VOVEX-155353 format. One record per atom (N, C-alpha, C): residue in one letter; x, y, z. Coordinates in pm, whole numbers, plus 50000, padded with zeros to 5 digits. Example, Ala and Ser with C-alpha at 12.3 -4.5 7.8 and 13.67 -1.06 7.14 Angstrom:
// residues 2
A513194943150780/A512304955050780/A513204967050780/S512854977550708/S513674989450714/S512905000350787/
//
This chain:
// residues 434
M120345413064438/M121745414364480/M121815420864617/K122795416164694/K122955421764827/K123795434364820/K123295445064880/K124065457364890/K124985456165010/H126275457464986/H127205455765097/H128185467365100/I128365472965217/I129335483665234/I130535478165307/F131715479765250/F132925474865314/F133355484665422/K133585479465539/K134045487765649/K135555487065659/K136125496765730/K137565496565751/K137875486065855/S138565475465813/S138795464365903/S140185464265964/F141095471965908/F142455471365956/F143095484965962/A143775487766073/A144605499766084/A145985495866036/I146445501765928/I147695497665868/I148855505165932/T149875497865965/T151055503766024/T151965508865914/A152425521265927/A153275527065825/A154575519265811/S155125514965922/S156325506565917/S156415498366042/L156945486266028/L157135477366141/L158595473166142/T159165472066261/T160555468166271/T160645454366332/A161335445466263/A161475431766312/A162635431266410/G162415435666531/G163445435966632/G163675422366694/A164765421066765/A165065408366831/A164125406366949/L163605394166961/L162685390867069/L163215378767143/I163095378867275/I163545367767356/I162355362167430/F162085349367412/F160935343267475/F161385332167569/A160675331067681/A160955320367777/A159925309367762/G160275297667813/G159315286667818/G158895281667683/C159815280867586/C159445276367451/C158965261967455/S157905259167381/S157425245467367/S157125242967222/S157155230667181/S156935227467041/S155715218667026/G155295217166902/G154175208266873/G152865214366910/G152125208166998/G150795212767033/G149785202566988/S148565204467031/S147515194866998/S147195195266850/N146855183666797/N146455182866657/N145035177666649/A144155183966732/A142785179166743/A142075179766611/T141245169666588/T140435169766467/T139075175466499/S138435181066398/S137135187266422/S136225184866305/D134925185066333/D133965183766225/D133545197566178/A132585198166084/A132215210966025/A131645220766125/S131105215966234/S130525225066333/S131535230066433/G132765225266421/G133805229966510/G133935221766636/S133255210266646/S133415201866764/S134735194566755/A135385192366870/A136695186266870/A136735174666966/A137735166166946/A137975155167039/A138625160867163/S137825166967250/S138355174967359/S137965169667496/G137695156467506/G137415150867637/G135955152067673/D135665153267802/D134295153667854/D133575166167805/S132535164367722/S131835175867665/S131055183667770/S130905178067890/S130165185267994/S131065194568075/E132385193368054/E133315202068127/E133125216568083/Q132905225468178/Q132705239468145/Q134055246168120/I134195251968002/I135465257767959/I135235271967910/T136105280967951/T136095294667898/T137255296267801/L136935299967677/L137935302567574/L138045317567551/T139265322667552/T139465336867524/T139915338667380/L139345348467315/L139625351667175/L140085366067169/A141295368467120/A141855381967113/A141985386266967/T141305397266931/T141395402766797/T141675417766807/F141585424666694/F141775439166691/F140925444866579/N140605457666591/N139745464066492/N138445456266477/D138125451266358/D136835444566339/D136975432566248/F136945420666304/F137015408266228/F135635403166187/G134595410166230/G133245405466200/G132725395466300/Y133445393466410/Y133025383866511/Y132105390766613/T130875392366574/T129895399066659/T129495389966775/D128855395966875/D128355388166988/D127375377566939/E126565381166842/E125565371666790/E126245359866721/L127325362666648/L128035351966580/L128665342266681/L129325347666779/L129965339166880/L128935331466961/Q127745337466978/Q126695330667052/Q126235318066979/E126295318266846/E125945306466768/E126805294566809/Y128085297166824/Y128995286366863/Y128695281667005/M128465291167094/M128185287367233/M126865279767245/D125885283167163/D124615275867165/D124815261467121/A125705259367024/A125975245866975/A126915238167067/H127615245467154/H128575239367247/H128315245267386/P127295240267455/P126875246067583/P127965246167691/N128975237867675/N130045237667775/N131115248267750/I130975255767638/I131985265767600/I131445279867622/K132235287967690/K131965302167702/K133105309667633/I132765318667542/I133775326267468/I133845340467522/V135035344767559/V135275358667600/V136105365267491/H135525375267427/H136175381867314/H136785395067360/N138115395767352/N138835407967388/N139355414367259/K138915426567232/K139255433167106/K140115445367133/A141365445167086/A142265456567099/A141815467667006/A142145479867043/A141715491466962/A142405491666827/T143695487966823/T144445488166698/T145315475566688/S145785472866568/S146675461466549/S148005463666620/N148435476066632/N149685478866702/N149595474866849/D148465477866913/D148275473967052/D148325458767066/A147635451966976/A147595437266979/A148985431366954/R149715437166861/R151035432166826/R151995433266945/S151975444467013/S152855446367128/S152585435767235/N151315433567265/N150935423667365/N151335409567322/Y151155406667194/Y151435393167142/Y152905389567160/F153785398467118/F155195395167122/F155805396267262/Q155175403767348/Q155635404367486/Q155355391367561/K154265384567523/K153795373067601/K153915359567533/L154195359367403/L154285346567332/L155375337767394/G155005325467427/G155935316367490/G155975317467640/K155275327367694/K155215329267838/K153785326467882/T153175335567954/T151785334167995/T151055347167965/G149735346267963/G148945358467950/G148275360467816/L148595352267717/L147925353467588/L146565346467592/A145705350367498/A144405343967486/A144565329967428/D143515321967438/D143535308667378/D143675309467227/I143065319867168/I143195322467025/I143635336967007/E144715339066934/E145255352466913/E145265355666764/A144635366666726/A144675371166587/A145995378266559/I146535376066439/I147735383066396/I147515388666256/E148235399266223/E148215404766087/E149265397666003/V149025397065875/V149965390565784/V151335397065792/D151385410065819/D152675416965823/D153485413765948/W152895406366042/W153675401866157/W154435388966128/L154105382366019/L154635369065993/L156165367965995/P156925377965945/P158375376465952/P158875373866093/E158245380066192/E158625377666331/E157985364866385/V156715362966356/V155995351366409/V156655338366366/M157075337666241/M157615325066189/M158935321066255/Q159615330666317/Q160835327266391/Q160535319166517/Y159275319866559/Y158875313166682/Y157675303966658/S157675297566541/S156525289366503/S156335277466596/D157405273266665/D157265261766755/D156485265266881/L156185278166899/L155385282367014/L153895282066984/L153555278266861/L152155278366819/L151695264366779/A150465260966817/A149895248066779/A149595248266630/P150095238566554/P149865238566409/P148425235466373/V148025240466258/V146705237466204/V146695222866158/P145665215266190/P145605201366144/P145755200165993/D146455189865949/D146765188265807/D145515187665720/D144415181965774/D143235180165690/D142505193165661/L142935203965724/L142295216965698/L143085225665601/K144295221865570/K145175230765493/K144625234465356/S143845225565297/S143365227965160/S142185237565154/R141675241765269/R140475250265266/R140765264565219/W142035268965228/W142375282665193/W143035283465056/L143075295565001/L143845297864880/L145285293864905/D145935288264805/D147295282964822/D148255293464877/W148175305664824/W149145315764867/W148875320665008/K147635319465054/K147325322965193/K147955312765288/T147895300165252/T148485289565334/T150005290065330/E150535292065211/E151995292065194/E152675302665280/A152045314265291/A152665325365366/A152845322265514/A152005313365568/A152055310465712/A152525296265741/T153265290365648/T153805276865667/T155285277765695/D155735271365805/D157135272365843/D158005262165768/A159285262265798/A160235253865725/A159975238965745/D159295235465852/D158965221465878/D157635217265818/G156995226365746/G155725223165682/G154525225165771/N154705231465887/N153585233965978/N152885247065943/L151585246465924/L150775258565905/L150445263866044/I150865276166074/I150765281166211/I149575290566233/G148765292766130/G147625301666147/G146435297466063/Y145245299766119/Y143995297466048/Y143655310265972/G143675309765840/G143455321865761/G142075327865781/T142035340965802/T140765348065811/T140525355365680/D140885368065672/D140595375865551/D141855377865467/I141665383765350/I142745387365259/I142455401365204/G143425406765130/G143265420165074/G143555420664925/P142795413264842/P143015413864698/P142795427964646/E143655432064552/E143665446064507/E143105448064367/G142275458464355/G141875463664226/G142385477964216/I141825485664124/I142165499864112/I140915508164136/C140955516664237/C139875526164262/C140175539164188/Y139145544964131/Y139365556864049/Y138175566364061/R138425579164030/R137375589364029/R136885591063886/S135655586863861/S135135587363724/S135015601763673/D134705611263763/D134595625163718/D135945630663672/L136995626963743/L138335631663704/L138805624763577/F138445612163559/F138765605263434/F138045611863317/A136795615763339/A136035622463233/A136705635563194/D137205642963292/D137885655563264/D139115653563176/A139725641663187/A140925638663109/A140615631762977/G139325629462951/G138945622662830/G139195607762834/L139355602262954/L139565587962971/L138225580962991/P138155568062965/P136885560862986/P136505561163134/T135215560663160/T134715560963298/T133995548163338/D133495540663241/D132835527963269/D133865518263326/R133525511163434/R134535502963502/R135095491763415/D134285486363324/D134805475963235/D135805481863137/E135525493963089/E136445500562998/E137725504763070/V137585508763196/V138765512463275/V139635500163299/A139005488663319/A139765476263335/A140585473263209/K139985475463094/K140705473362969/K141855483462956/L141605495763001/L142625506262993/L143875502463071/F143675496563189/F144805493363276/F145325479163258/D144725471563170/D145155457763151/D146565457563092/G147495452163167/G148885452063122/G149845452963238/D151025458063213/D152035458663317/D152085472663379/W153065474663467/W153175487663534/W153565498763437/A154295495263332/A154635505263231/A153365510963169/N152385502263146/N151105506963091/N150375515763193/F150425511963321/F149805520063426/F150365534263424/F151675535363417/F152295548663417/F152055555963285/K151865548463177/K151515554663048/K150155561463058/V149205554763121/V147895560863144/V148055573263232/G148925572263331/G149175583763417/G149735595663341/D150625592963248/D151165603763166/D150065610663085/E149165602463030/E148055608162952/E147165616763040/Y146895611863160/Y146035619363252/Y146675632663291/T147935632263331/T148585644563377/T148785654663263/S149065649563143/S149275658763030/S147995666062992/K146845659363012/K145565665562975/K144975674163086/T145345671463211/T144735678663323/T145705687563400/G146985684363391/G147965691663471/G147885688163618/K147165677263652/K146985673363791/K147675659963819/A147865657063948/A148475644463988/A147545632863956/F148155621363931/F147405609363892/F147125600464012/Y148145597364093/Y147975588464208/Y148425595464335/D148225588864449/D148435595364578/D149895597264615/S150725586664607/S152125588264645/S152965577064586/A154265579664579/A155195569464532/A155225557664626/G155135560364756/G155155549564854/G153995539964835/A152815545464809/A151625537064792/A151755528064670/I152205533664559/I152315525864436/I153455515664447/S154565519664506/S155705510564516/S155375498264600/Q154525499964701/Q154145488464782/Q153425478064699/G152515482564612/G151825473264523/G152785466364428/M153785473464383/M154765467764292/M155655457564363/L156135461164482/L157035452364555/L156345439664602/N155045440364629/N154305428564672/N154135418264561/Q154575421564441/Q154545411964331/Q155925405864305/V156905409564385/V158255404264370/V158445392864470/Q158835381264423/Q158945369464508/Q159935371464623/A161075377364593/A162105379264696/A162755392864675/A162035403264715/A162495416864687/A163725420664767/F163705417764897/F164725423064986/F165645412565048/E165205399865051/E166005389465116/E165975376665034/D167055369065042/D167145356164974/D166465345665061/P165405339165010/P164685329265091/P165555317465135/D166585314165058/D167425302765089/D168435305665199/T168965317865197/T170025321265293/T169565330865401/G168465338165375/G168025348265469/G168815361165462/E169795361665373/E170625373565360/E169915384265278/I170255396665307/I169655407965234/I170225408665093/N169325409364995/N169745410564855/N169165422964789/A168575431664871/A167785442964819/A168575452164728/T169775455664767/T170515465864694/T171085460764562/T171135447564545/T171635441964419/T170535435464336/N169295436164384/N168175430064315/N167725439164201/T167885434264079/T167545442663963/T166065445963957/E165205437064009/E163775439964010/E163465451964099/V164135452864213/V163945464164303/V164445476964238/K165585476364175/K166135488164109/K165215492863996/D164655483463921/D163735487063813/D162485494063870/I161975488963982/I160825495264045/I161175509364090/W162345510864150/W162795524064193/W162845533764075/N163435529463966/N163565538263850/N162205541963792/Q161315532163783/Q159975534863730/Q159205544763817/I159205542263945/I158355550364033/I158925564364054/T160235565664063/T160795579064083/T160665587463956/T160735581063841/T160535588463716/T159095592963702/A158145583863723/A156735587063708/A156275597363810/S156795596363931/S156285604764039/S156655619464025/K157595622363939/K157935636463917/K156715644263872/T155835637863794/T154645644763744/T153335638363791/Q153365625463823/Q152125618263847/Q151705617363994/S152635619264086/S152325617464228/S151785630264292/A150755628564375/A150235639764454/A151095642164577/K152025633164603/K152975634364716/K152245635164849/L151185627264861/L150385626864984/L150605613265052/A151355613265160/A151655600865230/A150385594565283/Q150255581565262/Q149065574665310/Q148915576265461/W147645577365503/W147235578765643/W147495592665700/S147985602065617/S148145615865663/S146815623265647/D146665634365719/D145435642365709/D145225647465567/D146305651665502/D146185656765366/D145755645865269/W146205633765294/W145815622465208/W144335619465221/Y143845619465346/Y142415617265367/Y141605628165296/A142055640665310/A141355651865246/A141405650665095/G142515645365043/G142685644164899/G141665634964833/M141105625664910/M140075616864856/M138825624664819/T138575635064896/T137415643664869/T137745654564769/N138925660364783/N139285672164704/N139675669164561/G139835656464527/G140245653164391/G141715655564367/D142535654364473/D143975656564458/D144655645164383/F143985633864372/F144495622764292/F143305615164234/A143555608664121/A142455602164047/A142395587164069/V143505580964107/V143505566464129/V144285563064255/T143955551664311/T144725546064422/T144575530864416/L145605523764456/L145535509264462/L144605505364575/C143765495164553/C142575493664635/C142285479264677/P142825474564790/P142385461764844/P140975462964899/G140315451564923/G138915451864962/G138645460365085/W139485459065190/W139235466565313/W139395481565292/F140095485465184/F140375499465156/F139125506965110/L138145499565059/L136925505965013/L136255513765127/G136295507865246/G135715514665360/G136485526965401/V137805526865377/V138625538565407/V138195550365320/I137985547565191/I137565558165100/I136175563165135/E135245553865152/E133875557865182/E133795565565313/G134565561265411/G134515567865541/G135095581765542/N136035584265451/N136705597265450/N136255606465336/A135505601165243/A134945609465135/A133475605965116/P132675606965223/P131295602065217/P130405609365119/D130755621765087/D129895629764998/D130335629464852/V131405622164823/V131865620964684/V131125609264619/S130485611764508/S129645601464445/S130295595064324/T131585597964299/T132195593664173/T133325583564191/W133545578764313/W134545568164329/W133985555064274/D134835547464206/D134455534564149/D135655525164160/I135475512564127/I136555502764132/I136535494264007/A137715492063950/A137845484063828/A138465470563859/D138015460363789/D138485446663807/D139775444763728/V140855450463782/V142145450063713/V143235453763812/F144435448663787/F145605452763864/F146825450563776/P147755460063771/P148945458463686/P149685445363716/N150115438763612/N150815425963622/N149935414763675/G148635416463677/G147735405463708/G147065406063843/G147795403763951/G147155403364082/G148085407764192/G147495412664299/G148285416764414/G147435416064539/N148085413564652/N147385413064780/N148055422264879/W147235429664953/W147745438365058/W146875436365182/G147445429765281/G146735428265407/G146125414565425/G145555412765542/G144935400165578/G145435395565713/S144755385865771/S145085381465907/S144935366365922/Y145335361666040/Y145235347566077/Y144825346666224/L144305335266262/L144105331866401/L145175321766441/T145905324666549/T146935315466596/T146575310466736/I147135298966770/I146845292766899/I148145289866973/P148415297167081/P149615294467160/P149655279867205/A150765273167182/A150865258967211/A150845255867360/N151135265867443/N151145263567588/N149845267867654/G148795269767573/G147505273667629/G146865262267708/E145895265667790/E145235255667874/E144235247067797/H143715252467686/H142655245367613/H142945245267463/V144085239367427/V144515239767287/V143535232667195/A143075220867230/A142175213367144/A140865220867122/E140325226467229/E139065233967218/E139275246867139/A140425253167156/A140735265367079/A140855262166931/Q141465250666898/Q141565246666758/Q140185244466696/A139305238566773/A137955236266722/A137235249366694/L137395259166784/L136755272166763/L137385279466645/A138715279066634/A139385285466521/A138975279166389/D138795265966391/D138295258766274/D136935264566233/W136045265866328/W134685270866300/W134705285366254/L135515293666317/L135575307866281/L136105310066140/T136895300566090/T137455302065955/T136855292265856/S135735286265893/S135005277765798/S134375286665691/P134045281165575/P133475289565469/P132185296565512/E131325289565586/E130055295565626/E130275307365721/T131205305665816/T131445316365912/T132195327965849/Q133095324965754/Q133775335965686/Q132785344765609/I131785338665551/I130775346565481/I129995355165580/K129675349765697/K128965357565799/K129845369165847/A131135366765865/A132045377465905/A132135388165796/F132125383765671/F132125393165558/F130875401965560/E129725395865586/E128495403665594/E128515413365711/N129165409365819/N129215417865938/N130185429465926/A131335427165860/A132395437365863/A133135439265732/G132755432065626/G133435433965499/G134795427365491/T135105418465586/T136385411365582/T136335401065470/F137185402865369/F137075394765249/F137655380965273/P136885370265248/P137275356765287/P138455351165208/S139195342365276/S140325335565213/S140035320865186/Q138855316265226/Q138425302565207/Q138005300065062/V138505289365003/V138175286164864/V136665284764845/E135995277364933/E134545275564919/E133805288564941/A134285296865033/A133625309565059/A133655318564935/L134745317564859/L134875325764739/L133905321464628/E133235310164649/E132245305464552/E130815308064600/S130695314864714/S129395317164773/S128575327364693/D127295324464673/D126415333864604/D126295346964683/T126315345764815/T126225357764899/T127385367164868/L128585361564856/L129765369664826/L129715374964684/L129485365964590/L129575369664449/L128485379464406/S127385379964479/S126315389264443/S126395402464519/S127405404064604/S127515416264684/S127915428164597/T127295439364624/T127605451664553/T127835462964654/S128425473764607/S128645485464692/S127885497264635/E126905501964710/E126135513664666/E127035525764651/Y127965527564747/Y128845539264743/Y129695539364616/F130215527864577/F131045527064458/F130175524664335/N129075531964329/N128185531864213/N127725517864177/N127335510464283/N126785496964267/N127755487364200/A129025489664220/A130035480564165/A129855466564223/P130005456264141/P129895442364190/P131165438464266/T131335444364382/T132585443064455/T132905428664494/G131895420764525/G132145406864560/G132795399264446/Q132255400764325/Q132805394064208/Q134175399864171/I134305413064176/I135575419364140/I136695414564232/L136465414764361/L137525411164454/L137805396164453/T136805388164422/T137045373864404/T137945371464284/D137675378564175/D138525377664057/D139955381864090/R140065392564167/R141395397564204/R142125387764295/A141405381264385/A142025371264473/A142555359564393/N141775355164295/N142185343864212/N143325347364117/A143585360264100/A144655364564010/A146015365364078/V146035364264211/V147305365164285/V148125352564262/T149375354264222/T150245342764195/T151535343064276/V151825354264342/V153085355664413/V152835357564562/T153555349864643/T153575351964787/T154955357364822/P155085370464843/P156425376264865/P157085370464990/Y158365367764979/Y159125363365096/Y159475375565180/K159105375165307/K159395386165400/K160085380365522/G161415381665523/G162195376365632/G162365386365745/K163325383565833/K163455391565955/K163925405865931/Y164505408465814/Y164975421965785/Y163995429965700/Y162915423565657/Y162045429665556/Y161575443665595/F161075445265716/F160465457965750/F161485468965774/Q162675465465818/Q163725475465828/Q164095480565689/V164235471465595/V164605475265459/V163465483065393/M162225478265413/M161075485065353/M160895499065411/D161075500465541/D160955513765602/D161975523265544/A163195518565528/A164245526965469/A163925530265323/F163345520665251/F162975522765111/F161895533565100/Q160885532765187/Q159815542665185/Q160355556665220/Q161245557265316/Q161845570165351/Q162675575665236/A163345566865165/A164135571165049/A163225577064941/L162065570764918/L161115576164822/L160585589764867/T160325591064994/T159835603765048/T160845614965023/R162115611865039/R163155622065017/R163145626864872/T162825617764778/T162775622164638/T161525630464612/E160415626964679/E159175634264655/E159175648164717/D159815649564834/D159815662864897/D160975671564850/G161775666164756/G162855674164697/G164115674764780/T164175666864888/T165355666964974/T166575661464900/Q166365651064821/Q167465644964747/Q167015641064607/S167975639864519/S167695634464386/S167495619364400/P166845613064302/P166685598564308/P167995590964323/D169045595464252/D170335588564262/D170945589864401/D170905601864457/D171475603964590/D170675596564697/S169365596664683/S168525589864782/S168735574664774/W168865569464653/W169155555164637/W170485551664704/S171495559864682/S172805557264741/S172735557164893/Q171975566464950/Q171825566665095/Q171115554165143/W170095549965068/W169355537765105/W170285525665102/V171115524765002/V172055513564993/V172965513465115/S173445524965157/S174315525765274/S173575521365400/E172315525665412/E171505522065530/E171235507065534/V170955501365418/V170675487065412/V171925478965442/N173055483165389/N174315476065412/N174695476165560/A174205486165632/A174525487165774/A173635478465862/I172565473065804/I171605465165884/I172225452165934/N172935445365845/N173565432765888/N175005432165841/
//
């Protein structure tokens, strides 16, 4: 079995605002070049020397050695890889220049940018129809516009399991074996909180990190939490599913939450200090835990998620339709997201593949994590990816509403407001958005 350590591949933004954007020079369509498995395209004279720019952020696993493979197979192509320090830096540049000039031939985007990106899908060259079936259905669906155009080549995904501290579970008399823990959590969110009640009653300690963290996993299983997909109008404050989530999480968090906001210094420290026993855990998150609690030997991951499956995170490669080398860029994007290359990127950086064939790879399925007590992370996360059934609709108001929702939860956790008062304030804030 291959020992694989998942690295932190994405810097997660606490909140994003879908502000109004004005773009000049809009163009539609784009090249629909066809390509073979090696990424060659019907791109004219193969002897023409072409420089393709590739813009990513953090770590997609696109090492110099990997890109050199493509250049060796295509001597007329030179790839210049520009990597932004964070996704926020890349996002700012992307939306400032989309539809104008200055973007790379291939631009990486995060899944959470899609509410804004999809408003300007005509500025991007669509993925050829014959490639659409290579990805998981929900990965493709999320990046398909109203006209049926897929605007991004799927890279990684963030299927979620449950990470837990086996030593803290032992202290509470709970099972510690990951298969037994999976059975413990098998069920709905009510069962998850029931386990939390048992843990807190036996230990007097917090069960999970924060209400915000858990609510995100819950909301990502709701098809249309905040907006109506048909009308685009906000339905958040009257959506009974959202209200039920609010009631569940605010009730449980009175005793179960460590009240540690994700990405805060105290939250990072809590991974080591045992301030919480469980956290929702997409594949890229494993590296976050290992990187911030390197000396803790009791973190593990269970092949389970409340209500079946959930996804948090992931990215795409997009191609500006007004680029100088659209056909050649499509061929490279095709190759970078082929099953073979996705597996190589996974080996390089732990980016979990979204390609159907890649998910059947022996290299992936045999991968384990030494840090997580030799957990079969490749198999676990593949199971979790296949369990995802919902692609949440995130329209232009999603991040404004979500940001307000997270702030409302914070007010209940820090004691500023009661759940009822904080909900009422959230309703007022949401009603003022449009």
